[in-house]
N, C-alpha and C positions, 0 to 999 in steps of 0.2 A: 421636889415642888410636883406637886401635883400637875401634869401635863395640862391642863385644863383649866388649875387657877390662873388667878391672876400672875400676866407676864412683868416676872424682875424689869426694873427702869434700872441703869446703872445711871444719877446725876457728874455726869463727869464735868470739874470745876480748870479755870485754864490752870496750868501752871505750867511758869518760866522755865525755861532752861537757861544752863546759870551760863554767864555769858553772855545771852542771845538778847533782843530788842526788848524789855516787859512789855509783853502787848501784843508779841505775834512770834508766830511760829512759818517757814515755811517748810518743807518737810513733801520726801517721797515715798512713796506708800512702805517700801523698806523702813524707813528711819521712822515710819508712824506705829507702824507694828513694835517696833522696839522700844518706840518711845509708849507706845499702850501697854506693853509689858514690863516696860521698868518701873511703870506709878499703879503695878500687882491690879490691870487695868485688860474684860476679855475686847480685844480691839472688835471680834465680833456679836457682843454685847449689844442688846437695846437699848440706846442710852437719850438722853439729854440731855444738851449741850450748856454751858455756859458763856458761849462765845457762838462765831460765826465760822463758818465750818464752807472753806469752796473747795472744790474738787473739778480737778484740773485730767483725765485720759489723753498719753499720747499713744498707749500701746496695748491694743487685748482690749476688753471689754469687761468693766465693772455694774456689778447690777447693787441696786440701795432702795432704800427702803425708804422716808419722811412722808410720818403721818396716816401710815396707811396706802402710801401710794408708789407703786414699784418702778421703778427708773432703770435703762438701762441707759449706764457712756461706753459710752466706743471712741476709739478716737478721734476729738477738737472738740468735743463732748466738757463741758462744764454745768453740775449743779451746787447751789447754793441753799443751805442749812445753816438754817437765823436759829440766833439761843431760843431754848424753850420748848422748838420741835422733837419731836418722835421720832429715831432714824437710826438703820443697821443698813452695817455692809452684809452682803446678802451674799455672797461672794468671796475668794480669794484671792486675796489684796498682790500675792505674789505672781496671779497665770496676769496682771497687768505690770503696766506702767503709769507712774503720772504722780503730780505734785499737789499739795495737802494744801491751805492757806489756813492759818487757824488766828484769827482774831477778836482780843475783847470788844465789847459794845464801850466805844468811848474812847477809844483809841486814834479813828480818823475825827478828823478836826470839826463841828457842826456845819460847815459852810459842801463838805465831801461828802457828808451823810445826807445832807441838805437834798444836793446835783444829783448825787449817788444814787436814788430812796433806797441809802442800806433797813432802811426802819419801813419800807414797804411792802405789802407780800410777794414769797417766794414763786421763784418761776414754777410755776405747772408740772412741765416737759423738763430736762434738760435741752440747756442752750448753745445750739451749733452754731457759731462764725462761722462765715464764709466768705473768702475773697479777697479783697486788702482790709474786711476786717478780723478776718483771722491773723492775715500777716502781723495787724498791728495786738495782738491782743497776747499775741506770743512771743515778741521781742518784748514787752516788755514784763508780762513774766523771766524770762531767760534774763535780762535785768533785773529786777524782783529777786532771782533768785541767785544768783552773782551775788548781787550788795549784800545784801542777807550775809552770806558764806565766809567775806569780807571780815572780821573781827582784828585784823589791827586796820592800820595808815589813818586811818580818824579815832577824836578821839569818840567816848562812849555815843556822850548828846547828841553830835555827831551824826552819828549812824543808824544813831534810833529813830534820827529826822528826814535821816534818807533815807528809810527805813518806807520810813512812816509817808513821806511823798510817793516816795515809787506805787504802791499798795493803792493809795489816791488815788495814783492814774488808773495802776489797774481795774481798781471798780467800777470809776467812771466809762471806761469801758466796753465794762460788761454791761453794765446798764443802762448803753446809749448803742448794745450792738440791735439788729432785727432781730423783731422777736422775743424781744427781755420785759418790753410794757406794752400798755396798752394805750393806743386812739393818742392827744395831745396833750389831753391835762395829763399825766401824773403822777404831776409831784404840784399838784392842788391842792390849798388852803385848808380846801371845804373837807378835799378825801383824807388832806393830811387826819384834817383834826377830830373826823366821825373812828376815821378805824382806830388813831389813840384815845377816844371816849370808848367807844366795841371789844381794846383787850381792858378793859379798864372797870367796864362794865357793863359784860353780853351773861352776866350772871343776876343782874339786877332787875332789865329793867327788858323786854323782848321787840319794845314798840320803837320804828323808827322816829314815829312824832314825839316823841319822850325825848328821841339826840338834838332830834334839828331842834325842837324848843332852846333847853340848854345851851345848842352850841349857836343858836342866833341864825340859823339856815335853813330859808324852806325845805318843808321834804321834797317836793322838786329838786333844787337844787345838788342835794346830798346825793339825789339817785343820778343824777347826771353826771356827777363827779365819780360816781365810782362805778358804774358807768363805764368810764372810760380807760381807768386805769385797771379796775380790779376785773370788766368783762362784763359786769352782771349787776344786779343794780340794786341800788341800798337795804334791800331787805333780803337780796340773797342772799346778798354779803352776812349780815349779824347774822341769818340763818345758819350757815355753813360754819359759822365761828363757836354757834351755838353745838352747834350736831361734831363738830370734829373732840369738841371737848368732850362732849356725851362717849367719842367712842373712845375716847382715853380712856377715861373711867372707866371705862364697860372691861374693857381692855386689860389695866392694871391697876388696876383696884380690887375687892371683894364685894365693891358699894353695893348694895342692889339694889334693882330700878327705880325706888323708891327713894332710897335715900340720894341717889344720884340726879333728878328730878328736882327732890326741892334743894337739891345743890347749887342747877343749873336756874333756880328760879319758876321753874312748875310750881304751879298750886299743886296736881295732887299726879299721883301715879300713873295719869287714865286720860290726859292732858299729854306728859310729855309723850308718853307709847306713841301718843296720834299723830305729837309734833314728830316725832325717828321715827316709825313706821311713812310716814307721805316723802321723809324723805334722805330714808339713804335703802327705801326699799323694802323692807324686814323690822319684824320689833328687836326691840332689844336685845332680849333671849336670845333673840337665833343668830343679830351679830354676835354676838359672844359667846356666840359655844363656837360658831362660823371662826373667828380668831384665831380662836386661842385653839383647836381644832385644827386652822394651819403655819400656825408655825415653827418656823425648824427646829 
């Protein structure tokens, strides 16, 4: 493939390990390398996961890219990659030690998903708990690792529930570490409804007023709820989601800018190019050339 052609994205489904609780995996970095190669997947490929990936570093450093943002994880850092995000390990997994927890959407109970904001936007930076918060998260992870590997002594269905409950404790702890969320309204019904509607309809409507009308909220309510949760207004949140999808299509497909604009609901290429330039600071063509040229 030409280096400056579309960047391949490996679609990675969840494949349960024999004897492990279906829907969740707890792996060391070395285990992840062996698992990927056992499924004929390049562990360093650009990938889109069909499951959640929680990455915790104990020693060394690990560089990752998630949706065009570079992150460096240092000891004590966590990164949460959500299903559908495009990610890549950018440094050697053998030069760091840590744990990776994989779990399917639906593995955790609806109550946990709601309380831990599992479906909320991903952290913009690696999260590093401190002090008592770090101790609590570390102890839960250690217990989860121990119970996950304890394949005897409990009936399988009980073992699955133990892993499910410990994972629930872990994500609940992480979700409420300082810095994991913005504002006091991180679980607001208004924002959750808006977020789900944007994910479903961002390619069809670009007007916050339309979302507000459909959801039965005022524009002001949606804007305040989004500001409290995502740290930006409703319009910025919507535009950021459209921009992210445009970047994904520019880098990972061969579609023209005109075709991408059409797919994202813009009336013509000129409007799409103006939108992209205003929010990315460059034209779609310039971004595509730069992003593809920077691929390792």
